[in-house]
N, C-alpha and C positions, 0 to 999 in steps of 0.2 A: 504494500500500500504506500509506504513511504517513497519507494522508488518511482511509483507511478506519479505521485504528486510532484516529485522532483522533475520528472520528465516533462510534465505539463508546464511547470514554471519555467524550465529551461527553454521549452518550445516558445512560450509566450515572450520570454526575454529576447530570444533571437528574432521573433516576428516584430517586436517593437523596434529593435535595432534596424531591421530591414525597412520599416516604415520611415524611420528617421533618416536613413540614408537616401531613400526615395525622395523625401521632402527636401533634403539638402540638395540633391541632384536637380530637382525641378527648379528650386530657387536659383541655383547657379546658372542653369540654362536660361532662365528668364532675365537674369542680370547681364550675362555675357553674350547672349545670342547676337548675331550680326543683324543689325537693323538695316532695312533697305535704305541705301544711300540717297539722300535727298540732293538732287542736283539743283543748284540755284538757277533761277531764270536769268537770262541776260537782261541788261538794262532795257526798259521800255517794252518788254514782252509780257504777255499775259498767257496763262495756260487755258486752252480750250478743252483739251482732254489730257490724260496722263502723258501722252506722247506728242501732242500737237500744240505748238505755241504760235502766237501772232503778235506782230508789231504794227499797230494801226498807223502810226505816223509814216512809216516807210513802206507799209503794205506787204510786209514779209510774213508769209505763212509757211511754217516749216515743222518737220518732225524734229524733236530734240536732237536726234542723231540721224541726220540724213537729208532727204529731199527737201527742197524749198521752192516756193514760187513767189513771184512778186506781183501783187495786184495793183493796178493803176486805174485812174480816172473813175468812170462809172462803176466798174467792177469792184473797186475798193469801197466806194460809197455803199453799193448794194450789199456787199458782204458784211461790212461793219453794221449796217442797219439790221440785217438778219441776225447777226451775232448778238447784238444788244438785246434782241427780243427772242433769243434762242428758244425753240420749241413752240413758239406762239405764232399764229398766222398774222401776217401784216397785210392789211387791205391794199389792193393795187393802187388806189388813189394816193395813199400815204407814201408808198414806195416811189411812185412817179414824182410826187411833190418834193420828196427828200433827195432822191438821186439826181433829178433834173430840176433844180431849184428855179431855173429860168422859165419853167412851164412849157418848154419845148420838147414834150415827150408824147409818144403815142403808145397804144397797146402793143403795136408791132415792135417798137423800140424796146419796150420792157421785155417782151418775149425773147427778143434777140439777145438782150443783156443777160437774162437768166440762162439762156442756152450757152452763151460764151462763158459765164461764170461756172456753170456746171462742167464745161470742158476743162477749165483751169483747175477745178477741184478734183479731177480724175486721179491724181497721185495720192489723194486723201480719201479713200473709200469710206472712212468713218464719218465724213462730212457729206451730207446730202441735202439738197433743196427739194422740198415737197410743195406741191401746189394743190389747191382744192377750189373748185368753182365757187364763186361768191364768198370765199374766205380770204384768198390771197396766197401768199407764199410764206414758208417757214424753213428755217435751218434746223436740221436734226443731227445729233452726234451719236456715233456708235450704233448699236443694234437696238437701243431702247426705243420703245414706242411711247410717245408722250400723249396721254389722254387729254383731249381738249375739254376744258370745263364748259358745261352747257350754260 
């Protein structure tokens, strides 16, 4: 009987030691694990996604490591407008008034500008421009579908 109780106490003693070692190991892992290195954004850039950054003043749209395009004139204005309201439809009239402030725009000019901007954005498949009749255009990022509030 005495031997049996000693075995149980010894077993529990070693189990408690195992638990403490496990807790110490987990704590050390949490403290010393390698954290994902945060790469600072270059001056003037904003992050659109984890991998895509944008410099509005210079019109530079680029992957943090890799391809870049430079948007100019109406494509830059159009992209900036869509980006500032990302995920939300912007009515055609507002787009025309903002991009062509002189009032010299037509529906055909807008459609052409959207087509050209989509072509420019081809190296960035995460960025896409969607349109809906009677709602306008919106910029979407990634594979997320943004539900439009009713």
